[in-house]
N, C-alpha and C positions, 0 to 999 in steps of 0.2 A: 274884872273877869269876864264879863260879857262882850266886851270890845274886843277882847284876844278870841274868845269863841266866833265873834262875827268875823275877824279876820281870818282865822283858820278856815272857816267855812269858804270864804272867799277865795282864799289860795287854792284849795282842795278843787273849787268849781272851775277855776282858770287852767289847772292842770288837766283836769277832765276835758275842758273845750280845746286844748291843746292837743291832746292826744288823739280827739276824735277829729280834728283838723288835719293831722297828719296821716289819719288812716284814710280819711276821704280823699286827700291828693296824693297818697300814693307812696308818701316819702317814709319808705321801710328800708332798713340797710340790707344790702347784698348779701346774701348767703356766703360762708366761706367755701372756698376751693377744696375739694372736687366738688361739693354740693351745687346743683344749679336749678333755677327756674325756666332759663331759657338760654340760647346759644351765646348772647353777649356776655354771660356772667363767665363764660369758658376761653373767652377770647379777648384776655387782658393781659397785661406784663409778658407779651410776646408768645403767648399761647394760640395756637389755632386749633381749638377742639369743639366739639357739640354736644347740647345737652341732650343726653339721651336717659331716658326713664330717672331724671333727676340725680343724673352723675355726669361729669364731664368725662367724655370719651374722645378716642380719636377719629372715629367713624361711626356711620349708620349703616350705609351699604357699600359695594365696592366700588361705586362712582365716587366715593369720597376719598379714595387713595389713589396712588399714582398706577402708572400703567404697567400691566404684568404684575398685580399687586390684589390682594384680597382682603375684604372686611371680616376678620375671624373674630368672632365675639368681642366685636367693636374695636378691635386692634388691627392696624394694617401691617401687614405681613406679605413677606416676598411669594410670589407664585400665584398663577390662576386656580381658582378651584381647591384652595388650601383649606385644611382640616385637621382637628385632634381627635375626631372621634366619629363613629357613622352618624352621630347625632349632628354633625354641622354639614350634613350631606342631604341630597333629595333622598327620598325612598327608594328609588332605582338605582340608588348608588352606595358604595363602601368607601371607608377612607383607607387607603394603602398609601403608606409612606409619606403621610400628610398630605395627600391628595385625594380629592373625590374623583373615583372611577366608576365604570358601570359594575354593577354587582352580578356576580355569576349565578347561575342555578344552584350549582352544586360545588363542592371541592373536599378536600381530605375531612373536612368536619363534617360538613352537610350532604347526606346522600339523598339519591333519587327515590321516589315511591315505588313500589313494586312493579316489576315488569319494564323497568328504565333503568339506566346506567349512566354515568358520568363521563361524559368525553369534552376535553379542552373547556370545562365551565359548563356544559350544556347537558342537560338530562335528555338521551335519545333512546327509543324503543330498543328493547333486546330483540335481535333478528330471529326471526321464526320460518318455518317452512313454507307457509302460506302467506307471507308478507310480500305485496306486489313492491318490487325492488324498484320500479319507477315512480312511484307516489311521492309527489312533491320533492324531488332528488335534486332539480336543476331549476336555474331561472325561468320563470315563467311569463316575466313581465320586462319590457324593456324601458327601464326607468329613466327619465331625462334629467341631466342634471339640471340643476339653477345657478345663475350667475348672479354676480354682485358687482356693484359700483367700485372704484377704487378707494383702497383704504376704507371700506363699508362692511358691515355685517347685518344690513337691515334686509328685509323681506320686501319688496316691491308687490304691487297687485299682480303682475305677470307670474312671478316666481310663485305666489301664493296658488294661483291657479293650477300653474304645473304641479306643484305639492299636494294638490287635492286630487288629481288623476293619478300620481303615483299611489297615495295613499289607498283609494279606491282598490287598485292593482293588488297592493300588498295584503291588504285584506282578504281577496280574492285567494291569495296562495296560502291562507292559514297558518301556515309555521315556518316558513321562509325567513332567514335572517339575514339582515344587511348590516354593514359598516360604513357609515358616511363620512366620506374623506373630504376633510375641508383644505382647499388650494388656493394659491396666491400667482400674482403676477412676478416677476423678478427682481423687483424694486424693494427695497427695504433689506433688514439685517435677517441672517437665518432665524434668530429667535423671535423676532417681532413677527414675521411671517409665520411661524408655526405657531404663535399664540393668536393670530389673526385667523389662520386656517381652523383653528379649535372652535373660536368664537362662531365662523361660519355654521360650521357643521353642528354645535349645538344650538343654534337658533332652528335651523331646519329639525334638528331631533325632537325640540319643544313644539313645532309647530305639527309635526307628524302625530306625535302623542295626542295633541289636542284635537285631532282630527279620528282619534280611536285606536291609533296603533299601539300596542303594548310596549313600554320601554324596555323589555328584555329582547324584542326583535330588532333594534335599532340601536347599536352601539355607534361611538364617535371616535373619530381620530383625524389626525392632521399630517399633511405632508408638506405643507407650508409651501415654497417656490420651487421644491424638489420635483422635477420631471415638467417645469415649465417650459413651453418651446415657443412663445408666441414672441414676435418683434415688431414695436410700434403700437399704438394704441388697439388697433383690431387685433392684434394676436394676444397682447394682454388682457383683452376683455376674455378671451376664450378660457385662460389661464385663471381667472377670479371665478371659481366656481365650487360647487360641493356635488360630487357624483357618488356613487353606490359601488360596492364590493359585496359580494354575495359571500356569507358566513357557511363554514360546513354545519 
């Protein structure tokens, strides 16, 4: 009996030592899909997914998806700035037809405060007899366009300086509103150039907002290569730009 107890004690000791050794060397089994601890657990058996918050998902950000696609709730979906609800968009945007667009001040549901009324999504002051009809009614700034390299949507140091001057002038205007128009040279498909023009306009918008311009004063649009007039590199360089259009 004593020998059996001693053998049992030795067996338990060896088992505990084996478990401790396995823990020390990290010899633990991989979690079952779709549970994960790192990206490698999601990239087996033909899968090419990423570990996000302990679950295998298609993407973490837009850069994980293809061209003209968005990472929406960790899934790659068609279209830029895709959304399923307002919570998927920036605070200055709303989800309309599954796409994030600039939020308007007012609409059929949201009215304006007293003394103002809604015109094309914007709250404007009601006309009064003593109102100055020329106050802030026209463009007061000569805003310079900003230019981009071929197939690029990044701001250079010179374009940042240009935008800083524009932001200072827009701030002085107090209430004027603009649309940022993204443009491209004629190379590339219509769809690609429209998307590239929008990316250029949005990076300009984000930089102006970072300089203190209220988001509701600068909307975004793209005309792609429509209206491009350049021929050769010198002309194409002038086509690759973002310029401004005054909104009413």
